C-alpha positions as CSV (number, residue, x, y, z in Angstrom):
1,M,117.2,48.4,103.5
2,A,113.9,49.0,105.2
3,A,114.1,46.5,108.5
4,T,114.9,43.6,105.9
5,G,118.5,43.4,106.7
6,Y,119.3,43.4,102.9
7,H,122.1,45.5,101.2
8,P,123.8,45.2,98.2
9,R,127.0,42.8,98.1
10,I,129.0,44.3,95.4
11,P,131.7,41.5,94.3
12,A,135.0,42.2,94.2
13,W,135.8,42.2,90.9
14,V,133.6,45.1,89.9
15,D,136.8,47.2,91.4
16,R,138.8,46.5,87.9
17,V,135.6,47.7,86.0
18,E,135.3,51.6,85.7
19,I,131.9,51.8,86.5
20,E,129.9,55.1,86.8
21,W,128.5,55.5,90.2
22,E,125.2,57.0,91.2
23,A,126.1,57.1,94.8
24,E,127.9,54.6,97.0
25,N,127.4,51.2,96.0
26,Q,124.6,52.5,93.6
27,W,125.7,51.9,89.8
28,R,124.6,53.8,87.3
29,V,122.0,51.4,85.1
30,N,120.1,52.3,81.8
31,D,116.6,51.1,81.3
32,R,118.0,48.3,79.5
33,Y,119.6,47.3,82.8
34,Q,123.0,47.6,81.5
35,I,125.7,49.1,84.0
36,A,127.4,52.7,82.5
37,T,131.1,52.2,82.3
38,Q,133.4,55.4,82.1
39,T,135.1,53.5,79.2
40,A,134.1,51.4,76.3
41,L,133.6,47.5,77.0
42,A,133.9,45.3,74.2
43,G,130.4,43.7,75.3
44,S,127.8,45.6,77.9
45,L,127.6,44.3,81.4
46,F,124.2,43.9,82.8
47,T,122.7,43.9,86.2
48,H,120.0,42.0,87.9
49,T,120.4,43.4,91.4
50,N,121.1,46.9,92.8
51,L,118.2,48.2,91.0
52,E,116.0,49.7,93.5
53,H,117.8,53.4,93.4
54,S,117.0,53.3,89.1
55,H,114.1,50.9,88.7
56,G,111.8,51.5,91.9
57,P,110.5,49.1,94.6
58,A,109.7,46.3,92.0
59,A,113.3,46.0,91.2
60,T,113.7,43.0,93.6
61,N,110.7,41.5,92.8
62,L,111.9,37.8,91.6
63,G,108.3,38.1,89.3
64,M,109.7,40.7,87.3
65,A,112.7,38.6,86.4
66,V,111.3,37.1,83.1
67,Y,110.7,40.5,81.8
68,R,114.0,41.7,82.7
69,N,115.6,38.8,81.3
70,A,113.8,39.3,78.0
71,I,115.4,42.6,77.8
72,M,118.9,41.7,78.5
73,L,118.4,38.8,76.2
74,N,117.2,41.1,73.3
75,E,120.2,43.6,73.8
76,M,122.7,40.7,73.8
77,V,121.7,39.3,70.7
78,G,120.9,42.7,68.9
79,E,117.5,41.7,67.8
80,T,113.9,41.3,69.2
81,M,114.0,37.8,70.1
82,F,111.1,38.4,73.2
83,D,108.5,40.6,72.2
84,V,108.3,42.8,75.7
85,A,106.5,45.9,73.9
86,A,103.3,43.9,74.1
87,Q,103.7,42.8,77.8
88,Q,102.6,44.8,80.6
89,P,104.5,43.5,83.6
90,F,102.6,43.7,86.8
91,T,103.3,43.1,90.3
92,S,101.3,43.2,93.8
93,F,101.8,43.0,97.7
């Protein structure tokens, strides 16, 4: 990525899951940060990284981590524990 030396490191265990890929090293991710799979899983697989291709340049901004965590936790428990609809995440450089 843009002279930073950063590149996604995909863990080896990923090979055991039938993940849907958008491109090489870029998994398909929905707006709730869930990784799409070819076959149904007993649960959900979430990602906090490797989102630049689907969620834009703020994907690597750790300041957005709390917002992403709230969305993922709401999905995990199946109800709204953290109201993110009222939040307006913002970042600047």
